[in-house]
N, C-alpha and C positions, 0 to 999 in steps of 0.2 A: 698141370703145374707147369710155372714159367722159372725161368733163368732164375728170376729173384728169388724164388724159394728153394732150387736145388745147387745153384753156384753164384751167388753175389758176384763174386769177382768177375766171371764173365758178363753178369748181365751189368755190373755198372761199367766194363769196358765196352759192350754192346752200346750201352744208352749213350754213354759219354762220346761215342763215335757218330752217333745218328745228331746230338747234340750238336756237337761242331759241326756237322755237314751243315744242318739246319740253321744254324749261325752264321755259316758262309753265303747263305742265300740259296744253296741246294735244297732241289725237293727232296721229301722223305715221306715215306708211308708215316701219316699220323698213327695208324694203329699200331706202329713197331716200338712209338715211343711209350712207355708206362708210366704213364704220367701222376699217376695214384702213389707210385712206389719213388719215383724220382721225386717228389714233392716229400713224402716221408722223410726219405734219406738227406734230404737238403735241410729238413728240419731237425736231424739229428747233430748235424756238424757242432753246432751252439753247445750243446750237451758234451757230446763230446771233449772239444775242446778244454771247457771247464775242466772236467774231470780229469785230465791229463794234467792242467795246468794246477787243479787241487791235490793230485799227486806227487807231483814236484816239489809244491810247497809244505807239505807233510813231510815229506823227505826231510828236508832242510832244517824245518820246525825240529824234527825228534832228533836229528844229529848236534842243533844247535842244544838242545835243552842236555845230551848225552853230555856234550864238553863244560857248559855248567855243572852238572850236579855228579860227576863223575870222578872219582879219586883214581881209575886206572888210565896207567902210561901210554900201554901198549895198542890200544884201539885209537887213540887220539888222531894217529894220522890216516887212521882209513875215515873216522869221522869227516875229517875237514875235506879228503878229498871228494865224498858224498855230495859236501856240503856244494863245493867247486861244480859239480857236476851238475846239481841243482838246481843254483844260481843260472849255470848256460842253458840250461833245459828249458827253465822257466822266462828267462830273457827271450832267448828265443823265440817259444811261443808268443809273448808277448808283443814282440817285432811283427810277427805276423798276424797276429791277432789282438791290436792295441785294445779295440772294444772291450778287451777281457781286466784290464787295467783298475776299471773303478770296482771289479766285485773282487780285488783281493781282499781287501777289508775282510769282507765276508768270509771269503775260503780261510784266511787265516785262522779268524775267531771260530770256526765249526772244525777245520784240523788240529788246533791246537789241546784240547783234552784227550785224544787220542794221541796223539804226538806225547804229549804228557805220559800218557798210559804205558806208552812203549818203550820211551826211554827210563823208565824207572827200572825195569828189565833189564837194562845193560850192566848196572855196576852190579847189582847180583848174580848176573853169569858169572861175573868174575870174584865174587863171595866177598863182595865190596858192599857199605851201606854207602845211599846217596849223600853229599857233602850237605844239601841243601833240598827245602821242600820244592819240586818241580811246580807244586799248585801255586807260588809265588810269582813265577817266571813267565813275563811276558816278551811278546819283540814285536819291534814296528817293519813297516815297508823295506826301510831302508836296510835294518838288520837283516832279514830275509831274504833281500837281493841284491844285497851289496857284499862288499869285499869285508865283511865284519866278522870276528870270531869271537867269542866272549871270552876266551880267557886271554885276548890281547886286550881287553878294554881296559 
C-alpha cells in the first residue's frame, strides 16, 4: 500500500517535492514518482474548483431569494453578509481560475432549483409565508456576482 492510499497529504507533499526537483533539472528516481496517481489528482482539480464555485453560487442564489421572498426583518443582515461573502469567494476563485467563468451560467441554472427549495424554508422557520413565488425568480451573472441586493432594486 502506498502513501497515496494511507495518507494522501504526505503523498502529495512527497510527490510535489520530487516534481519540483525534477523541474529544476535534478535527477530523481522515476520509480519514486507515482505517475498514475499524479495524473488522477491533476484531473480532479477542475472538478474540485468547479464544485467550490458551484457551492458559492448556490449560497448566493439561496440568500438572494430569501431577501426577495421573506418578509422577516431580523435575518436580513445575515443573509446580506452571506451574499457578500459568497461574492468575494466566487470572484477570488474566478480570478485564480478564469476558465471557469464560461461555465457560470450553467452552474447558476443547475443550482437555482435547489436554492429556491432551500430559500422557501426560511419564511416558514419564522412562521411567515413567502411574499412571492420563488419559482418566478431568476438572476443574471451580474446580480449573482455583483453588489446587487434585491430589496434595493
